[in-house]
Residue, then its C-alpha position, 0 to 999 in steps of 0.5 A: x111622866x118623867x122629867x128632869x129638874x134643877x134643885x138647890x143642892x147646897x147653900x153658898x152662905x151669905x158671904x160665900x161666892x156661889x158655885x155650880x155644885x150649889x145646884x143639882x140635876x135630878x130625874x122626877x116625875x110629873x102627874x100623867x093628867x091635867x086637872x081642870x084650870x091647869x096645862x102641861x107645859x114644855x119648858x124652852x127657856x129659862x132666865x138667870x138673874x142676879x137677885x136669884x142670888x139672894x134666894x140662895x139664903x135661908x133668909x133672902x133679906x126682902x119681903x117680897x122674895x121667897x128663898x129656895x129650899x134644899x133639895x126642892x126645885x128653884x124657880x124664876x122668869x121662864x117661858x114655855x109652849x103648852x102642850x095640853x090644857x084644861x085652861x079656858x084661855x090657854x090652848x095647845x101651842x100657845x106660848x107662855x111665861x111666868x116669874x116662877x117657872x120651875x126650873x125642869x123640863x116639863x111641869x103642870x102649872x096653873x093656867x091662871x098663873x101664866x101670861x100668853x106670849x105675842x111672839x110677833x111683838x118680838x119678831x119671834x125671838x121668844x126669849x125676849x120676853x125674859x130680858x129687853x121685853x120682860x122683867x129686865x127692860x121693864x126694870x130698865x124703862x121703869x126705873x128711868x121713868x119713875x126715878x131717874x127724872x129725865x127730860x128731854x132738852x134738859x141736856x142731862x148726863x147718864x152714867x150706867x154701872x154694870x153697863x154691859x149686863x142684862x138691865x145695864x145695857x138696856x138701860x143706857x139705850x133707854x136713857x138716850x131715848x128718853x132724852x138724856x144728851x149724854x150716856x156713858x157706861x161703865x164695864x169690866x172688860x175692853x171687849x164689853x166696853x167696845x160693844x156698848x159703844x159700837x153696838x149699842x150707841x153709848x157715847x163712851x165706856x169705861x173699863x173699871x179694871x184699867x186706869x183711873x176710874x175717878x179721872x176717867x169719869x171726870x173727862x167723859x163728863x165734864x159737866x158732871x153726872x145728872x142721872x146714874x143707873x146703879x147696878x153694882x153699888x160698892x166702890x164704883x158707886x161711891x166714885x160715881x156719886x162723888x161726881x154727881x151734880x145738885x139735885x140729881x138722882x141715882x136709879x137704884x136698881x141692884x147691888x151685885x157687888x154686895x150680893x155676897x155680903x150680909x148686909x142689909x138691901x140697899x146697902x148703906x153708903x159710906x160716911x163721906x158718900x152719905x155726906x156728898x148725897x145729903x149736901x147735893x140733895x141726890x135722890x137714892x130710893x129703892x126701886x121695885x119694878x113689881x110696885x109698877x105693874x099697872x104700867x106693864x102692858x104699856x111699857x111692854x108694848x113700848x119696848x117692843x116697839x123700840x125693838x121692832x124699829x132697831x132702836x133698842x139693840x138686844x144681846x144674850x148669853x145663851x147656854x143650852x140645856x138644863x144641865x148647864x144652870x148651875x154653870x150659867x148661874x155662876x158665870x152671871x154672878x162673876x160677870x162673865x156675860x155680855x146681856x141676858x143670861x138665858x138657858x135653852x131647854x128646847x134642844 
């Protein structure tokens, strides 16, 4: 069977900026027969995520991420529909997902590696299982619950950097749902800031490309910062940490400002910032959602309930076609998206 697939064409280098040309669309084939335990799937949606930048390097810098190989198919979060099954628990027409879905139009996969999806949980919006009701939503929810120490009635202020991104836009809303009394986002355009406040219920949002971020933060968080959901690292995080309270908490979700630099993860703080962190007893522990998969089922059901009730607003940037994967990746890394970056392969 003839298919199309996207392979890694070149590496940007540890300090390089990814471009669409780092990926290549090519024709390939898969077997015509499905073996026992396998299924043939048609790809519907593929996820593009910041962590994938590490997989473009020969050394990902992580013990849980394997690098993509040159001229080999890339992979990541994906959703598809079963077209033929030799697996006891999966039937033709079932919708399924995997963290390691190959970037190709169709595939033969081990049925045990797939999770069956229930579209009604997300009002039929299947792509949400790659974002708000998937690993992205789990990262936001479990990060806040496991590392944020949010308590209803404690009058806590949360700041979210990268707040218009896939994880940040959910984290601010979840912070509020979990009990934060004030939520302030930091984003890179006036449009993003407007969406955060008007659509997603943030109390305020700062465009870090305009004006004095430290001054605006002091004005918007007069009682200091109790919880910081850190998606970016770098100078913005140093500014936020300087205004954090005693015994406050950093949820170390991502460090996208550092992903194109050859530095360890999580990147070390500058000496002055590290001094503040230690003096104020601010927790800053690495958070890996995969360590909390025992809480996955209950957490996904909570996310789906919030979505159904309209309490969790979801934004996606969807582009069409497998040929768009490289451009979608470049746009995501450049911060050009609002919400989750999804590539639809179904048309």
